[in-house]
C-alpha positions, 0 to 999 in steps of 0.5 A: 378746916383749921388745917387748911387755914394753917397751911395758907398761913404758912404759905404766906411766908413765901412772900419773903423770898419774893420781896428779896427778889424784888429788892434784887431787881430794884437795885440791879440797875445800880450795879449794871450802870442802868443798862436794863433799867426798865426790864429790871424795874418791871421785874421788881414790880412783878415780884413785889406784886407776887409778894403782896399777893402771898402776904394776903394769906396771913391770919386776919384774926391776928394783928401783926404789929402796933401800927396795924393795931392803931389803924384797925382798931380805930374806925376813922383811921381804918376807913381812911386807910381802906379808901387810900388802898382802894384808890392806890390799887385802882390807880396802879391798875388803870395806869398799867392798862392805859400804858399797856394799850395806849403807850407807844413808848417801849420803855413804858410798855416794859413797865406796864405788866409790873404795874398791873401785877402790883395792882392785882396784889394790892387788890388782894391786900385791900381784901385782907385790910377789909377783913382786918378792919372787920375783925379788929374794929372797935373793942366794943364790937369785939365784945359784942361779937364774943357775946354773940359767939358764946350765945350761939354755942349755948 
């Protein structure tokens, strides 16, 4: 089972080519005098959403940076962050679907698939953030988990 987990963690590094592709499409309108801005921004949103989806394969038992440690080891900050992430994900999906089904503006219709894919990626990120919050709650909880795990081994 560890081999499968490790392979998923390795797959999470595919996020970086997708981030670079998203950056390319985000800056492409500047290089082409804004000729295809809506299609390019849609592509940037799609690739950003895919990159976020791949980043969700990371190992949630490890904290990636100092900011994450500060957020996920404090229950209050963790709760605020999860609420924010939930609202952001739901907003992206809602706006994407509303534009897709009800907008008559073709430029906005070009953006809706990108907003939907980004919203789906953010839902995956929300799942990962919940796991991080569970795994890295307060240090007291970690000590209790370790004691329970040790007792279970006996």
